[in-house]
N, C-alpha and C positions, 0 to 999 in steps of 0.2 A: 507106914506113914507117908503122907503126901510130901512132895518136894516143896520146900520153903521158897519164898521170893529170894532170888539170888542163887538158886541151885540150878545146875545144868541138868537138863533132861532132854532126851532126843525127841520125844513125842508126848503130846498132851491129850489125854482123853477128855472130851467135852460133853457136858449136858446142856442142850439148848432149852431154855425155859421160856415159853411163850412162842407159839408157832404161827403167828399172824403174818400178813403180807409184808410187814416191815423186815422180816427176817431174810427176805430174798437177797437184798444187797449184802448182808452179812455172809450168808452161805455162799453166794457167788464169789465173794472176796476170798473166802477160805479155799474154795474149790480152785480158783485161778492162781492164787499166789501162796497159800499157806497150807496146802494139802499135805506137805511133808512135816508139818508141825502140829496141826490140830486135826483130830478125828472126832466127829460127832458120834458118840456111842449111845446117847439117850436123847430122844425128842419128847419134851414134856409140855403138856397143855391140858387144862381142865376139861377141854372137849377132845376126847380121844381121837375123834375123826380128824381134827386139825393136826395133831401130832403125827398120825399115820400118813396124812397127805404130804407133810413135809418130809417124812422119812422116805416115802415113795419117790419124791422128786430129788432129794439131796442125800439120802443115805448111801453110804459106801459099803458094799458087801463085806469087805475084809474087816471092817470095824464091828460087824455083827450088831448093828444098831437096833434098839427096841423103842417102842412108844410107851409113854407113861402118862398118867393123869396128875401125878404129884412128884415134886423133886425128892421128897423123902423116900418114896418108893424107888426112884431111880438110884439114889445114893446107896440104898441098902442092897440093890441088885447088881450094880456095876461099880468098877473102880473108876472114879472120876477125879480129875485134877483141876478142871476149869469149868466154871458155869458162865454161859452167855445168857444174860437176862434181857429178854426182849418183850417183857410184859408192859402194860400201862404203868405209869409212874407210881400209882398208889400201891403197887405190889413190889416195887424195887427193894424196899427195906426188908420185908420178911424173906424174900428170896436170897438177898445178900447175906443176911444173918445166918440163915440155914446153911448156905454155902461155906461161909467162913468157919462156922462151927464144925463142919465136916473136913476142914483143912483145904478147901478149894480156893483158887484165885477167881476173881469176878471181873467180867467186862460187861457193863450195863448200858442200855440205851439211855439217851438223854431224856429229860433232865435227870440228874443224879437221884433226886428224891422229890416227893410231893410236898414236903414241908421242910423248913430249915431245921427243926428239931430232929426230924428223921435223917436229914443229910449229916448232921453231927453224929448221930448214932452210927450210921454206916461208916463214916470216916474213922471213928474211934474203934469200931469192930475190926476194920481192915488192919489198923495199926496193932491192935491187941493180938490178932491172929497171926501177924507177920506174913500176911498174904497181900498180893497185889489187888487193889480195887481201882478200876479205871473206867471212865465214862466215854462213850462215843460222842465226840465233838468234831465231826468230820469237816465242818466248814473251814476251820482254821488251817486245814491241810490242802486247800485249793491253791494251785500254782499262782493265780493272780494275787491272792492275799499275801503270799510269801514275797512276790515281786514288789508289791506296793510297800510292804514293810521296809524293804531294803532302800527305798527312796528317801526315808527320813533319817538322814545322816548329816553331819555338819557340812560335808562337801556337796550335798545335793539340795534337799529341801529344808534342812535344819530339823529342829525338834518338832514333833507332832503336837499341836496345841488345841485342835478342835476336831471332833468327829460328828458327822450327821448321817443318819441312816433312815431311809424311807422304805417300808415294806407294804405293798398293797397287792393283794391276791385274793380272788374269790375261789375258795376251795370247798368242794362239796364232798367231804369225807364220808359222811354217814358214821354210824357207830359211836363209840364212847366219846370221841372228841367233841361232837356236837352237843354233849351234855356237860362238858367241863365248865365250871363257873368262871374261870379266867383263861379261856382257851388260847388267846394270842400270847399272853405273857407266860403262861405255864407250859405251853407246848411248843411254841415256835421262836419266841423272842430270845430264848436261851442261846440259840445259834448265833444271833447277831450280837448279843451281849458278850458271848465268849470270844467271838471274832475280834471285837473291840479290845478286849483284854489282851489278846494275842498281839494286836497292833501296838499296844502300849507296854509291851514287854512284861505282860502278866500283872500289870497294875490293877489293884482292886478298886471298886467304887467306894466312896466315903459317904455319899448322901444322894437322895433322889426325891424328886417331886413328880408324881404321875397322876394322870387322869385316865380312867378306864370306863368304857361304856358299851352298851349294846345298841347298834343302829336299829332303827325301826324296821328296816327291811330284812334284817339278819335271819338266817336259818339256824343260827346257833342259839342255844338256850342261855348261854352265859355271855360274858363281855368279850366281844370279838375285835374290838378296836381300842387303841390306847395311844397316848402321847406321854413321853417321859423325858425328863432332863436329869442327867446324872452328873455328879461332881466326882471325877476320878482322882485317885491319888496322884499327886504331882501337878494338880491344877488344870488338867485337861477337862474340857466340857464335852459331854457326849449327849446329843439329842436324838431321840427315837420317835418315829411316827409309824404306826402300822395298823393293818386291818386284814382279817381273814375273810371279810365279806365285801371286798371292793372289786367289782368286775369292770373290765375295760382298762386299757393301758396298764396292764399288769407289770409289776416290777420283776416278776418271777420269784423263785424261792430265795435267790441270792441277794435280793433287795438292791436299792440304788444308794450309792455312798458318796460323801464328800469328806476328804481328809485335808485339813488345813495345816500347813507347816509354817515355820517362821519365814521361809524363803519361797513359798509357792503352795500350790494346791493340786490335789489329784481327784479326778472324778472317775468313778467305776460303776458300770451298769450291773455288776454282780454276775456277769456272764463271761464276756470276752473282750469288752472294750474298756481300755484304760487310757485316760487323757491326763497328762501332767503338764503344768506350766510353772516355770521358774521365773522369779522376779529378776529383772536387769536393773540394778540400782542406777538412778539418774537424778543428779542433783537438781532440786527445784521442781521436780515433776509432781503434779497433783495426784495422778494415778500412775503408778510405776509401770513401765512397759514390761512385757513378759515374753519369754520364748518357750516354745514347746520342748519338753524334756523327753528324750527317748527312754522308754521303759523296757529294760532288758527282761525278757520272759524267764521266769523260773522254770526249770525243766526237770522236775523230779521224775523218777521212773514211775510207770503206771502203778507199780507195787506200793509206792509211797504217797499216792494221791488219795484224798478223801478217806473212806473207810480203811483202805490199805495202809495209810499212814498211821492211823490209830492202832491198828492191829500190830504194826511193826513196833511201835513204842510199848504197847502192852506186852508183847513177846519179849522185848528187851528187859522190861521190868521183872517179869517172872523168871528170866534166865540169868540176869546179871544184878538185879536189885536197883538199877538206875531208874529213878522215878519218871514215869511218863508225864508229859506236860498236862494231861487231863486226868491225872490220878485224883482220887477222892480229896486228898489234902488240898490240891490246887483248884480243882473244879468247884469246890465249895464256894469260892468267891464269885463264880459266875451264877451259881444257884442263888446266892445271897442277893444278887442284883434283882433276880426275878421276884423273890418273895418280899423284898423290901419295896419294890415297885407296887406290888399288890397291896401291901400294908399302907403305902402312901395313898393309893387310889381309894381304899376303904375309909381312911381317916380324913382325907382331904388335906393332909399335912406333909411338909417336908420330913423325910425319915432318914435317920442315920443308918448306913448299911453296916451290919456287924462285921468285924474283922475276923472273928473266930466263933 
């Protein structure tokens, strides 16, 4: 029998399902930081040549890895404890359900699922199987995000009351993304929505109004641009503007952000520049003077940044039972923002975001 969540085990045999380019960061993270914990024993892809190519680049001889075209075949042939799911989101549910049925823990690419019903099914399956189900949400593990969150305390900028995010980038992916009907919201906005929830101590959204559309010049078949206004639990307003087909003056993948607190504001370029200003109360002033606030840099070890941080929390969950911040139970609230925004755009109405 496989080890349950909370069981100690020295080493975890892994099946990688989906061997596209996105797996490079995953596998490099394992190779650099977690080679003593995770060993890829099966590379799985419906295109055998893709599985064989990843095996050739990342397979470790002592694990005796093999290439397969189905997870079922790999599970039958090898002893597997963990499944890394790197498929397009439409396949996350079937992969996760098969993995849980076999007693495996699952770490999956974002978004958790392609629909809210499927996200609920995956969440329930993880709990029923008593196995770890965790989603890769690496943006919340950026040092700048961690540093900014620490500014919103009573002694510094007070409570965070408003968040605004702009994401504008012209990305020519090719492949399945250019055929997705809601490519911005379904594929990318999840990162920014989840980052906002992290900044708000995991607060869920309660309602959203969204407009989504396909610009005339877009090379995407679906809607590549959107604007959304979220009402977050606790009264915080979160506004989002984005496009996958805006070229020139790119925001980069990290987006541009404004975080407004009771006592001041933080601007972040999503990359390396954080500017913070704190109000200096002055009686009778029309516009209060401000002073620049020094932003102490968060300094997590390279092992705990980005993907490495997600892997660390996933490993802790499968070895100690401590839930990862992006476990299926928690990450459902980020996915709910995505699909509620889509529902709002399709209906033209303000939509309540489901809490469960």
